[in-house]
VOLUMKE-169757 format. One record per residue (C-alpha): residue number from 1; residue in three letters; x, y negated, z negated. Coordinates in Angstrom, 1 decimal, m for minus. Layout:
N
   nr  rest      c1      c2      c3
  NUM   ALA       X       Y       Z
...
END
This chain:
573
   nr  rest      c1      c2      c3
    1   MET     0.0     0.1    m0.1
    2   LEU     2.8    m2.2    m0.9
    3   LYS     4.5    m1.4     2.5
    4   LYS     1.5    m2.5     4.4
    5   SER     1.4    m5.6     2.5
    6   ILE     5.0    m6.5     3.2
    7   ILE     4.0    m5.8     6.7
    8   LEU     1.1    m8.0     7.0
    9   LEU     2.8   m10.7     5.6
   10   LEU     5.9   m10.5     7.9
   11   ILE     3.3   m10.6    11.1
   12   ALA     1.5   m13.9     9.1
   13   THR     5.0   m15.7     8.8
   14   PHE     5.7   m14.8    12.4
   15   PHE     2.6   m16.3    13.7
   16   ILE     3.1   m19.4    11.4
   17   ASN     6.7   m19.8    12.7
   18   CYS     5.4   m19.2    16.4
   19   LYS     2.6   m22.0    15.7
   20   ASN     5.0   m24.5    14.1
   21   GLN     7.7   m24.2    16.7
   22   LYS     8.0   m27.4    18.8
   23   PRO     8.2   m26.8    22.5
   24   LEU    11.6   m27.3    24.2
   25   GLU    11.6   m30.7    25.5
   26   LEU    13.4   m31.4    28.8
   27   ASN    15.6   m34.6    29.0
   28   SER    18.5   m35.7    31.1
   29   THR    21.1   m33.5    28.8
   30   ASN    19.1   m30.1    29.6
   31   TYR    17.4   m30.9    33.2
   32   ALA    20.2   m29.1    35.2
   33   ASP    20.0   m25.8    32.9
   34   ILE    16.3   m25.4    32.1
   35   ILE    15.0   m26.6    35.9
   36   ASN    18.0   m24.1    37.2
   37   GLN    16.3   m21.2    35.1
   38   GLU    12.9   m22.2    35.8
   39   PHE    13.0   m23.0    39.6
   40   THR    13.4   m19.3    41.1
   41   GLY    12.5   m20.4    44.9
   42   ASP    10.0   m17.2    44.9
   43   LEU     6.9   m19.7    45.6
   44   ALA     8.8   m21.9    47.8
   45   PHE    10.3   m18.8    50.0
   46   GLU     6.4   m17.2    49.9
   47   THR     4.9   m20.5    51.1
   48   THR     7.5   m20.7    53.8
   49   SER     6.6   m17.3    55.0
   50   PHE     2.9   m18.2    54.9
   51   VAL     3.3   m21.5    56.8
   52   GLU     5.9   m20.1    59.7
   53   LYS     3.3   m17.9    61.1
   54   TYR     1.7   m20.7    62.9
   55   TRP     2.8   m23.4    65.2
   56   ARG     1.6   m26.1    63.5
   57   VAL    m0.2   m29.0    65.3
   58   VAL    m1.8   m31.5    63.5
   59   GLY    m5.8   m30.5    63.3
   60   ASN    m5.0   m26.9    64.1
   61   ILE    m6.1   m23.9    62.7
   62   GLY    m2.5   m23.4    61.1
   63   PHE    m1.7   m26.8    60.2
   64   ASN    m5.4   m26.8    58.2
   65   LYS    m4.7   m23.4    56.7
   66   THR    m1.6   m24.8    55.4
   67   ILE    m3.3   m27.8    54.0
   68   TYR    m5.5   m25.5    52.3
   69   LYS    m2.9   m23.1    51.1
   70   ILE    m1.4   m25.7    49.2
   71   ALA    m4.5   m26.9    47.6
   72   GLU    m5.1   m23.2    46.2
   73   GLU    m1.6   m23.2    44.9
   74   LEU    m2.1   m26.7    43.1
   75   GLU    m5.1   m25.7    41.7
   76   LYS    m3.8   m22.6    40.2
   77   ALA    m1.0   m24.6    38.9
   78   GLY    m3.5   m27.0    36.8
   79   TYR    m4.2   m29.7    39.7
   80   ILE    m7.8   m31.2    39.8
   81   LEU    m9.2   m32.4    42.9
   82   GLU    m9.2   m36.1    42.2
   83   GLU   m12.9   m36.7    42.8
   84   ASN   m13.4   m34.5    39.9
   85   ALA   m11.0   m35.8    37.9
   86   THR   m11.2   m38.0    34.7
   87   GLU    m8.8   m40.8    33.5
   88   LYS    m7.3   m38.5    30.7
   89   ASP    m6.3   m36.2    33.9
   90   ILE    m2.5   m36.1    34.7
   91   LEU    m2.3   m33.5    37.2
   92   THR    m4.6   m34.6    40.3
   93   TYR    m4.5   m33.9    44.1
   94   ARG    m6.6   m34.8    47.0
   95   ILE    m7.2   m34.2    50.6
   96   GLU    m7.4   m37.0    52.8
   97   LYS    m9.5   m36.2    56.1
   98   ARG    m9.4   m38.4    59.1
   99   SER   m10.7   m38.1    63.0
  100   LEU    m8.3   m37.3    65.5
  101   GLN    m8.5   m39.6    68.4
  102   LYS    m7.3   m36.7    70.7
  103   PRO    m7.8   m33.0    70.6
  104   THR    m5.7   m30.7    68.7
  105   TRP    m4.0   m27.8    70.6
  106   GLU    m2.9   m24.2    69.9
  107   SER    m0.9   m21.5    71.6
  108   VAL    m2.8   m18.4    71.9
  109   ASN    m1.1   m16.0    74.7
  110   ALA     0.9   m16.1    77.7
  111   ARG     2.8   m13.9    80.2
  112   VAL     4.9   m14.6    83.1
  113   LEU     5.8   m11.9    85.7
  114   ILE     7.8   m12.1    89.1
  115   GLU     5.8   m10.8    91.8
  116   GLY     6.8    m7.4    92.5
  117   GLU     8.7    m6.6    89.1
  118   ILE     7.3    m4.6    86.2
  119   GLU     9.1    m6.3    83.2
  120   SER     7.6    m9.7    82.1
  121   LEU    10.1   m12.7    82.6
  122   LEU     8.6   m14.2    79.6
  123   GLN     5.8   m13.1    76.8
  124   HIS     4.2   m15.0    74.2
  125   SER     4.6   m12.1    71.7
  126   THR     8.5   m12.4    71.7
  127   ASN     8.5   m16.4    72.6
  128   ARG     5.4   m18.5    71.6
  129   ASN     7.3   m21.6    72.2
  130   MET     7.0   m20.8    76.2
  131   ILE     3.9   m22.8    76.3
  132   ALA     4.2   m26.4    76.7
  133   LEU     2.4   m28.4    74.2
  134   ASN    m0.8   m29.4    75.7
  135   SER    m0.8   m27.1    78.3
  136   TYR    m4.4   m25.9    79.6
  137   SER    m5.2   m22.2    80.1
  138   THR    m5.1   m20.8    83.5
  139   PRO    m8.1   m18.7    84.6
  140   LYS    m8.3   m15.3    83.0
  141   GLU    m6.6   m13.6    85.7
  142   GLY    m3.7   m16.1    85.8
  143   ILE    m2.3   m17.9    88.6
  144   THR     0.0   m16.2    91.2
  145   ALA     2.3   m19.1    93.3
  146   GLU     5.4   m19.4    94.9
  147   VAL     8.2   m21.0    93.0
  148   VAL    10.0   m23.9    94.3
  149   TYR    13.4   m24.5    92.5
  150   ILE    14.2   m28.4    92.5
  151   ASP    18.0   m29.1    91.8
  152   ASP    17.5   m32.8    92.2
  153   VAL    14.5   m34.1    90.3
  154   GLN    15.1   m37.4    92.1
  155   LYS    14.0   m35.9    95.3
  156   LEU    10.9   m34.3    94.1
  157   SER     8.5   m36.9    95.1
  158   THR     9.4   m36.7    98.5
  159   MET     9.0   m32.7    98.4
  160   ASP     5.9   m31.0    99.3
  161   VAL     4.7   m28.9    96.4
  162   LYS     0.9   m29.0    96.5
  163   GLY    m0.2   m25.3    95.0
  164   LYS     3.4   m24.2    94.0
  165   ILE     5.3   m23.9    91.0
  166   VAL     7.7   m26.5    90.4
  167   PHE    10.9   m24.9    88.7
  168   ALA    13.6   m27.4    87.3
  169   GLU    16.4   m27.5    84.7
  170   THR    15.0   m30.5    82.9
  171   SER    12.3   m31.7    80.7
  172   PRO     8.7   m30.9    82.0
  173   TYR     7.7   m34.3    80.4
  174   GLN    10.3   m35.9    83.1
  175   ILE     8.5   m34.4    86.3
  176   PHE     5.0   m34.2    85.2
  177   LYS     3.9   m37.0    87.0
  178   ALA     5.9   m36.2    90.6
  179   ALA     4.9   m32.7    90.0
  180   ILE     1.5   m32.2    88.7
  181   VAL    m0.4   m35.9    89.2
  182   ASP     1.1   m36.8    92.3
  183   GLY     2.4   m33.6    94.2
  184   LYS    m0.6   m31.2    92.9
  185   ALA     1.7   m28.5    91.9
  186   ALA     0.1   m25.4    90.6
  187   GLY     2.1   m25.7    87.4
  188   ILE     6.0   m26.4    86.0
  189   ILE     8.3   m24.0    85.0
  190   THR    11.7   m25.7    83.0
  191   TYR    14.5   m24.7    81.3
  192   ASP    16.6   m27.4    79.2
  193   ASN    18.1   m25.9    76.3
  194   PRO    20.8   m28.3    75.0
  195   ALA    24.4   m27.1    74.3
  196   TYR    24.1   m27.1    70.5
  197   LEU    21.6   m24.4    70.5
  198   GLN    24.4   m22.4    72.0
  199   PRO    22.0   m20.6    74.8
  200   GLU    24.6   m18.4    76.4
  201   LYS    24.6   m16.8    73.1
  202   ASN    21.1   m17.4    71.7
  203   THR    19.9   m16.3    75.3
  204   THR    16.1   m15.5    73.9
  205   SER    15.6   m18.8    72.5
  206   ILE    13.2   m21.2    73.9
  207   GLN    13.0   m24.9    72.3
  208   PHE     9.5   m26.3    72.2
  209   ARG     8.3   m28.7    75.0
  210   SER     5.4   m30.9    75.8
  211   ILE     3.4   m32.4    78.6
  212   PRO     0.9   m35.2    78.3
  213   LEU    m2.4   m34.3    77.7
  214   ASP    m4.6   m34.4    80.7
  215   SER    m8.5   m33.1    80.5
  216   VAL    m8.8   m34.1    84.5
  217   THR    m5.7   m31.8    86.1
  218   LYS    m5.7   m29.4    83.2
  219   PRO    m2.1   m28.8    83.8
  220   TRP     0.0   m26.1    82.3
  221   ALA     3.9   m25.8    81.7
  222   ILE     6.2   m23.1    81.0
  223   ALA     9.8   m23.5    79.2
  224   LEU    12.6   m20.9    80.0
  225   SER    14.8   m19.1    77.7
  226   TYR    18.5   m19.2    79.1
  227   GLN    18.2   m15.5    80.0
  228   ALA    14.6   m16.0    81.6
  229   LYS    16.1   m19.0    83.8
  230   GLU    19.2   m16.9    84.8
  231   ARG    17.1   m14.0    85.8
  232   LEU    14.8   m16.2    88.0
  233   LYS    17.6   m17.9    89.6
  234   ARG    19.1   m14.9    90.5
  235   ALA    15.9   m14.0    92.3
  236   LEU    15.6   m17.0    93.9
  237   LYS    18.9   m16.4    95.3
  238   TYR    18.1   m13.8    97.4
  239   LYS    14.1   m14.4    98.6
  240   LYS    11.3   m16.3    98.1
  241   VAL     9.6   m15.5    94.6
  242   ALA     6.1   m15.7    93.7
  243   LEU     5.2   m15.6    90.0
  244   LYS     2.1   m14.5    88.2
  245   VAL     1.3   m16.8    85.2
  246   MET    m1.2   m16.4    82.6
  247   VAL    m1.9   m18.8    79.7
  248   GLU    m4.2   m19.3    76.9
  249   THR    m4.4   m22.1    74.7
  250   ASN    m6.9   m23.8    72.6
  251   ILE    m8.0   m27.5    73.2
  252   TYR   m10.8   m28.9    70.7
  253   PRO   m11.8   m31.6    69.0
  254   SER   m10.5   m31.7    65.0
  255   GLU    m9.7   m33.8    62.1
  256   GLU    m6.1   m35.0    60.7
  257   LEU    m5.6   m33.7    56.8
  258   THR    m3.2   m35.0    54.6
  259   ILE    m3.0   m33.4    51.0
  260   ILE    m1.2   m35.8    48.2
  261   ALA    m0.5   m34.3    44.6
  262   ASP     0.2   m36.6    41.7
  263   ILE     1.6   m36.2    38.3
  264   LYS     0.8   m39.4    36.5
  265   GLY     3.3   m41.3    34.7
  266   SER     2.8   m41.8    30.9
  267   GLU     4.3   m45.5    30.7
  268   ASN     4.4   m46.9    34.1
  269   PRO     1.9   m44.8    36.3
  270   LYS     1.7   m47.4    39.2
  271   GLU     5.6   m46.7    39.7
  272   ARG     6.4   m43.9    41.6
  273   LEU     8.5   m41.5    43.3
  274   VAL     7.1   m39.7    46.4
  275   PHE     8.5   m36.6    48.0
  276   SER     7.1   m36.1    51.8
  277   ALA     7.2   m32.8    53.5
  278   HIS     6.0   m32.7    57.1
  279   ILE     3.6   m29.7    58.0
  280   GLN     3.8   m29.8    61.7
  281   GLU     6.1   m27.8    64.2
  282   PRO     6.4   m24.5    65.1
  283   GLY     9.3   m23.1    62.8
  284   ALA    10.1   m21.8    59.5
  285   ASN    13.0   m24.1    58.8
  286   ASP    11.6   m26.8    60.4
  287   ASN     9.8   m27.5    58.3
  288   ALA     7.5   m24.7    56.5
  289   THR    10.9   m24.9    54.0
  290   GLY    10.1   m28.5    53.4
  291   VAL     6.4   m27.6    52.7
  292   GLY     7.5   m24.5    50.1
  293   VAL    10.2   m26.5    48.3
  294   ALA     7.7   m29.5    47.6
  295   LEU     5.2   m27.2    46.4
  296   GLU     7.3   m25.3    44.0
  297   MET     8.7   m28.6    42.8
  298   ALA     4.7   m29.5    42.1
  299   THR     3.7   m26.4    40.6
  300   LEU     6.8   m26.4    38.3
  301   THR     6.1   m29.9    37.4
  302   ALA     2.8   m28.9    36.2
  303   LYS     4.1   m25.8    34.1
  304   PHE     6.4   m28.4    32.4
  305   SER     3.7   m30.9    31.8
  306   LYS     1.0   m28.3    30.5
  307   ARG     3.5   m26.9    28.0
  308   LYS     4.2   m30.5    27.0
  309   GLU     8.0   m30.0    27.7
  310   TYR     8.2   m32.8    30.4
  311   GLN     6.2   m35.8    31.1
  312   PRO     7.1   m38.5    33.5
  313   LYS     6.8   m42.2    32.7
  314   ARG     6.4   m42.8    36.3
  315   THR     3.9   m41.2    38.4
  316   LEU     5.6   m38.1    40.7
  317   THR     4.0   m37.8    44.1
  318   PHE     4.0   m35.0    46.6
  319   LEU     2.6   m35.7    50.2
  320   TRP     2.2   m33.1    53.1
  321   GLY     1.2   m33.9    56.5
  322   ASP     1.7   m35.4    59.9
  323   GLU     5.5   m36.1    60.4
  324   ILE     6.0   m40.0    60.1
  325   ILE     2.4   m40.7    60.4
  326   SER     1.1   m39.7    57.2
  327   THR     4.1   m40.9    55.4
  328   ARG     3.9   m44.5    57.3
  329   ARG     0.0   m44.6    56.5
  330   TYR     0.8   m43.8    52.9
  331   VAL     3.2   m47.0    52.7
  332   GLN     1.4   m49.3    54.7
  333   GLU    m2.8   m48.8    53.8
  334   ASP    m2.4   m50.1    50.3
  335   SER    m0.4   m53.2    49.6
  336   LEU    m0.7   m52.9    45.8
  337   ARG     0.6   m49.0    45.9
  338   VAL     3.5   m49.8    48.4
  339   LYS     5.1   m52.5    45.8
  340   ASN     5.6   m50.0    43.3
  341   ILE     6.9   m47.1    45.0
  342   LYS    10.5   m47.2    43.8
  343   TRP    11.9   m44.2    45.9
  344   GLY    11.0   m41.9    49.1
  345   ILE    12.4   m38.8    49.8
  346   SER    12.2   m36.7    52.9
  347   LEU    12.2   m32.8    52.5
  348   ASP    13.0   m31.6    56.2
  349   MET    14.5   m28.4    57.0
  350   VAL    15.8   m27.7    53.7
  351   GLY    16.0   m23.8    53.7
  352   GLU    18.6   m22.7    56.1
  353   ASN    20.6   m19.3    55.8
  354   THR    23.6   m21.2    57.1
  355   GLU    25.5   m17.9    57.7
  356   LYS    23.0   m17.6    60.7
  357   THR    22.0   m21.1    61.6
  358   GLY    25.3   m22.9    61.4
  359   GLY    25.4   m26.4    60.1
  360   THR    25.3   m27.5    56.4
  361   PHE    23.3   m29.0    53.9
  362   LEU    23.2   m32.8    54.3
  363   ILE    22.0   m35.8    52.4
  364   GLU    21.5   m38.5    55.2
  365   LYS    22.1   m41.6    53.4
  366   MET    20.2   m44.8    53.5
  367   PRO    21.9   m47.3    55.8
  368   ASP    25.6   m47.9    54.9
  369   PRO    28.5   m49.2    56.7
  370   SER    29.6   m45.5    57.8
  371   ALA    26.8   m45.7    60.2
  372   ILE    28.7   m48.8    61.9
  373   TRP    32.2   m47.7    61.6
  374   THR    31.8   m43.8    61.3
  375   ARG    35.4   m42.7    60.4
  376   GLY    37.4   m40.5    58.1
  377   SER    35.3   m37.7    56.4
  378   ASP    32.1   m39.6    57.6
  379   LYS    30.5   m38.0    60.6
  380   HIS    27.4   m38.0    62.7
  381   THR    25.5   m34.9    63.2
  382   GLU    24.4   m33.8    66.7
  383   TRP    21.1   m35.6    66.4
  384   GLY    23.2   m38.7    66.6
  385   GLY    22.5   m42.2    65.5
  386   SER    21.9   m45.8    67.3
  387   LYS    24.3   m48.4    66.8
  388   MET    23.6   m50.7    63.6
  389   SER    24.7   m53.7    62.5
  390   LEU    25.5   m55.2    58.9
  391   ASP    21.9   m56.9    58.6
  392   GLN    20.3   m53.3    58.8
  393   MET    22.2   m52.1    55.5
  394   LYS    20.2   m51.3    52.9
  395   PRO    22.6   m51.6    49.8
  396   HIS    21.2   m49.2    46.7
  397   TYR    22.5   m46.8    44.2
  398   LEU    20.2   m43.9    45.3
  399   ASN    23.0   m42.9    48.0
  400   ASP    25.7   m42.2    45.3
  401   PHE    23.0   m41.3    42.7
  402   LEU    22.1   m38.1    44.9
  403   ILE    25.1   m37.2    46.5
  404   ASP    26.5   m36.8    42.8
  405   LYS    23.6   m34.7    41.5
  406   PHE    23.9   m32.1    44.6
  407   LYS    27.8   m32.2    44.2
  408   ALA    27.1   m30.9    40.8
  409   GLN    24.5   m28.4    41.8
  410   GLY    27.2   m27.3    44.7
  411   LYS    29.8   m26.6    41.9
  412   ARG    27.5   m24.9    39.8
  413   THR    26.2   m22.5    42.4
  414   ASN    29.3   m22.4    45.2
  415   TRP    26.8   m24.3    47.7
  416   ILE    28.3   m26.3    50.3
  417   VAL    27.0   m30.2    50.2
  418   SER    27.7   m32.8    52.7
  419   THR    26.3   m36.2    54.0
  420   ASN    26.1   m37.8    57.0
  421   PRO    25.4   m41.3    58.0
  422   PHE    21.9   m42.7    58.9
  423   GLU    20.4   m41.6    62.0
  424   GLY    16.4   m41.5    61.4
  425   GLY    13.8   m39.0    62.6
  426   SER    12.0   m37.9    59.7
  427   ASP     9.6   m39.2    57.1
  428   HIS    12.6   m41.5    55.2
  429   VAL    11.8   m43.7    57.9
  430   PRO     8.8   m45.3    57.0
  431   PHE     9.8   m45.6    53.6
  432   LEU    13.0   m47.6    54.7
  433   ARG    11.1   m49.7    57.1
  434   GLU     9.1   m50.9    53.9
  435   ASN    12.3   m51.5    52.0
  436   ILE    11.9   m48.5    49.8
  437   PRO    14.9   m46.7    49.1
  438   SER    15.0   m43.4    50.8
  439   VAL    17.0   m40.7    52.1
  440   LEU    16.6   m37.3    54.0
  441   PHE    17.5   m33.7    52.5
  442   TRP    17.9   m31.6    55.8
  443   HIS    20.4   m29.3    57.7
  444   PHE    22.3   m29.7    60.8
  445   THR    23.3   m28.4    63.2
  446   ASP    21.1   m25.6    63.4
  447   GLN    21.7   m23.4    66.3
  448   PHE    17.8   m22.4    66.1
  449   TYR    16.7   m25.9    65.7
  450   HIS    13.0   m26.3    67.6
  451   THR    13.2   m22.7    69.2
  452   ASP    11.2   m19.9    68.4
  453   ASN    14.1   m18.0    66.7
  454   ASP    13.6   m20.4    64.0
  455   ARG    11.9   m17.7    61.8
  456   ILE    11.5   m16.5    58.1
  457   ASP    14.6   m14.4    58.5
  458   LYS    16.9   m18.0    59.2
  459   VAL    15.8   m18.9    55.5
  460   SER    17.4   m18.4    52.3
  461   LYS    16.0   m18.4    48.8
  462   SER    18.8   m19.6    47.2
  463   THR    19.0   m22.7    49.4
  464   LEU    15.3   m23.4    48.9
  465   LYS    16.3   m23.0    45.0
  466   ASN    19.4   m25.3    45.1
  467   VAL    17.4   m28.0    47.0
  468   GLY    14.3   m27.9    45.2
  469   THR    16.3   m27.6    41.7
  470   THR    18.4   m30.3    42.3
  471   ALA    15.6   m32.6    43.9
  472   LEU    13.6   m32.2    40.5
  473   ILE    16.8   m32.7    38.2
  474   ALA    17.4   m36.0    40.1
  475   ALA    13.5   m37.0    40.3
  476   TYR    13.3   m36.2    36.5
  477   THR    16.1   m38.4    35.9
  478   LEU    14.8   m41.6    37.8
  479   LEU    11.1   m41.4    36.5
  480   ASN    12.3   m41.2    33.0
  481   ALA    15.3   m43.7    33.6
  482   ASP    15.9   m46.2    30.8
  483   GLU    19.1   m48.3    29.7
  484   ASN    21.2   m45.6    29.3
  485   THR    20.4   m44.1    32.6
  486   ALA    21.1   m47.3    34.2
  487   LYS    24.2   m47.7    32.6
  488   SER    25.4   m44.4    33.4
  489   VAL    24.1   m44.6    37.2
  490   LEU    26.3   m48.0    37.4
  491   SER    29.3   m46.2    36.1
  492   ASP    29.0   m43.5    38.6
  493   LEU    28.4   m45.9    41.2
  494   GLU    31.5   m48.3    40.2
  495   LYS    33.5   m44.9    40.5
  496   ALA    32.1   m44.1    43.9
  497   ALA    32.8   m47.8    45.2
  498   VAL    36.2   m47.3    44.1
  499   VAL    36.7   m44.1    45.7
  500   ARG    35.2   m45.4    48.9
  501   LEU    37.4   m48.9    49.0
  502   ASN    40.7   m46.4    48.7
  503   GLU    39.7   m44.2    51.5
  504   GLU    38.9   m47.3    53.7
  505   LEU    42.3   m48.7    52.9
  506   LYS    43.7   m45.3    54.0
  507   GLN    41.6   m45.2    57.1
  508   SER    42.5   m48.9    58.0
  509   LYS    46.3   m48.2    57.9
  510   ILE    45.7   m45.5    60.4
  511   ALA    43.5   m47.9    62.2
  512   LEU    46.3   m50.6    62.2
  513   ASN    49.1   m48.0    63.3
  514   ASN    46.9   m47.3    66.3
  515   GLY    46.9   m50.5    67.3
  516   ASP    43.3   m51.7    65.9
  517   SER    42.9   m55.4    64.9
  518   LEU    43.5   m56.6    61.3
  519   ALA    40.3   m58.8    61.5
  520   THR    38.2   m55.6    62.2
  521   GLN    40.0   m53.7    59.2
  522   ILE    39.2   m56.6    57.1
  523   GLU    35.7   m57.0    58.2
  524   ILE    35.1   m53.1    57.4
  525   ILE    36.5   m53.5    54.0
  526   GLU    34.5   m56.7    53.3
  527   ALA    31.4   m54.7    54.6
  528   TRP    31.8   m52.0    51.5
  529   LYS    32.6   m54.5    48.9
  530   ASP    29.1   m56.4    50.0
  531   TRP    27.5   m53.0    50.2
  532   TYR    28.5   m52.0    46.5
  533   GLN    28.2   m55.4    44.9
  534   LYS    24.4   m55.3    46.0
  535   SER    24.3   m51.7    45.2
  536   PHE    25.4   m52.4    41.6
  537   ALA    22.9   m55.1    41.1
  538   THR    19.8   m52.6    42.4
  539   THR    20.6   m50.5    38.8
  540   LYS    18.1   m53.2    37.3
  541   ASP    15.1   m51.4    38.8
  542   LEU    15.8   m48.6    36.4
  543   VAL    14.9   m50.8    33.4
  544   SER    12.3   m52.8    32.0
  545   ASP    14.4   m56.0    31.2
  546   GLU    17.5   m56.6    33.3
  547   LYS    19.1   m58.3    31.0
  548   THR    20.1   m55.3    29.1
  549   ILE    22.3   m54.1    31.8
  550   ARG    23.7   m57.8    33.5
  551   LYS    26.8   m57.6    31.9
  552   GLU    28.0   m54.5    32.9
  553   ILE    26.9   m55.1    36.5
  554   GLU    28.8   m58.5    36.5
  555   LYS    31.8   m56.3    34.9
  556   SER    31.0   m53.7    37.6
  557   GLN    31.3   m56.7    40.6
  558   LYS    34.4   m58.3    39.3
  559   LEU    36.2   m55.0    39.5
  560   ILE    35.3   m54.4    43.0
  561   ASP    36.0   m57.9    43.8
  562   SER    39.4   m57.4    42.5
  563   ILE    39.8   m54.6    44.0
  564   THR    39.1   m55.6    47.6
  565   SER    41.6   m58.5    47.2
  566   GLU    44.2   m56.2    46.6
  567   ILE    43.4   m54.0    49.3
  568   GLU    43.0   m57.0    51.6
  569   LYS    46.5   m58.1    50.5
  570   THR    47.9   m54.8    51.4
  571   LEU    46.7   m54.6    54.9
  572   LYS    47.9   m58.1    55.6
  573   GLN    51.4   m57.3    54.6
END
C-alpha cells in the first residue's frame, strides 16, 4: 500500500513539474540551434513534390490546386481564414480572387511523328514543355504537313509557307507574325536552347516557350529538344519531310488567385517583413521549391507561436501568387501598408541539388557598386545584369546582414553560399521599385532551368532545409530587433565595409598595373565609401528611437572616412 502511495506521489509531482515548466523561448542566442532542429525540410519537399506535378499558369488547375494546398496546410497549422478571424487571432490567411483579363492555358497532350516513321519525334509524356504556351489544339486526328526549314529568319517574309510547318532555330515568338499571321503557316516548330543548358549533354531537355494568344487563327507551336532537332535536320538532308502533329490544350476563362498568410506582430503589427514565392512555371526548382520552403516557414512559425516559444514584434507575411504581378500589387495597392513594409525577400529556385543542376546557392544583393564595377570575387550569373548607375544604388544593411547569416549556416552544415550583383527578374524587383529593401534567394546557373528536366529528382531536401532555416533565423532577428540588435548589425556592417574597401584597394592596384585610370579607381573607392556610409544610417530602422544608436553610426562613418582617405593616398603614390 505504501509502495502504491509513493508511486502516486511521484506521478503527481511529475505532472505538477510539467505544468509549471515554462516553454523554451526563442531568442537571438538560440534561433540557430532551435530552428535547425525544428525545420526538417519534410513539408517543403512534400509540397514541392505536389506542386511540380503541374505546369502552373495563373488561373489553371495546377496553379489553383497549389493555392488550395497551401490553404489546407495553413489551416492544419492553425491559421484562420481572415474573414472568420477576430482581433485576437494572431495567425490568419486570405485568398484574393480577381478576374483574369485573358483566359488561362493548360497543356494536356501532344505527339509529333515524322511521316513514315514509327517512333515519335517528341511526345508529351516525356517532354511536357514541348507545347508552346498559348498554343491551341489541333484537330483530334492531328495535322500532317510538309516541314520547311528556315535557316535565315530574315527571309521568312519572302517565302511561301502557307499550309506548311515552319521549322527554325529561334524563338517561336520571334517568327510568329511572319509565319502564322502573314504567312498562313500550319504551325511552328523551333529550337533555341541556350548554351548554359548544355544541350549536347542534356539532349532531351526542352526550355519552355510561348507564342501570342490568338483566338482568331488558333495557332500552335512546338519546341524541340536538341535530340529531336538533330533528328529532324538529318531527315531533311535527304528528302522532303512531312510531320504529323497532334496537340491538345485547354484554354478557358478563369480567375487569378493569390494567397497571403500573416503572423501578426505583438508590438508593431503594421511593420512587416514579406516573403514572396511565385507559383507559376512548369518546374520543380522553379519555383515549386520556393512555394514549399515558404510554407514550411509559415507552419513552423505557427507552431512556435502556438507553443508561446516565439512571437514576432513585427508582422511576418508570406505571399504566394503570380511572379512579380502579385508582389507588385501587394506593394502598390495599399499606400498605408507599403509605408510599413520594412523588408521583402524573394524565394525563387531555393532547393537545388547542385551536384545534378550545377550552380550554387546565391543571394542576389540589393544594387551596390558591384553591379557597376564587377571585379574580384564579384561575378554576374549567366542570367546577366543590365548596366547600372550610381543613382540606382540601394544602400542598406540587409545585404551584409543576410550574407552573414547564410555564411554561418554554410559553415555549420558544410553548404556553399555565394552572392551575385543585382540582376533582377524576380519578386525582389517590385519591392525595390517601391524603395523597400529586398534581396533574392536563388540558384544559378542551373543546367535544367525552365526545362522539362527540372523535376523533383533535381531537388535536395537538405538545401530546402538550409534555405528555410536560415531565412527564418534572419527573419526572427529582424522582426524582434531592438537596440542591441541594431548595434550588432552595425558592428558587423562596419567589419564588412573594412573588408570590402581593402578588397577594392587590391583590385584597384591590379587595375592601375593594367593601365586603368587613377580617376576611375578613386571613383570606385568613393562609391563604396558612400554606399556603406549610407548603409550605416539605415540601421536606425531597427530601433524605435534612433538616438540610441546615433553615436555608433557616426563612429562607424568616421572610421570608413579615415580608411578611405588612407586607401586613396596609397593609390595616388
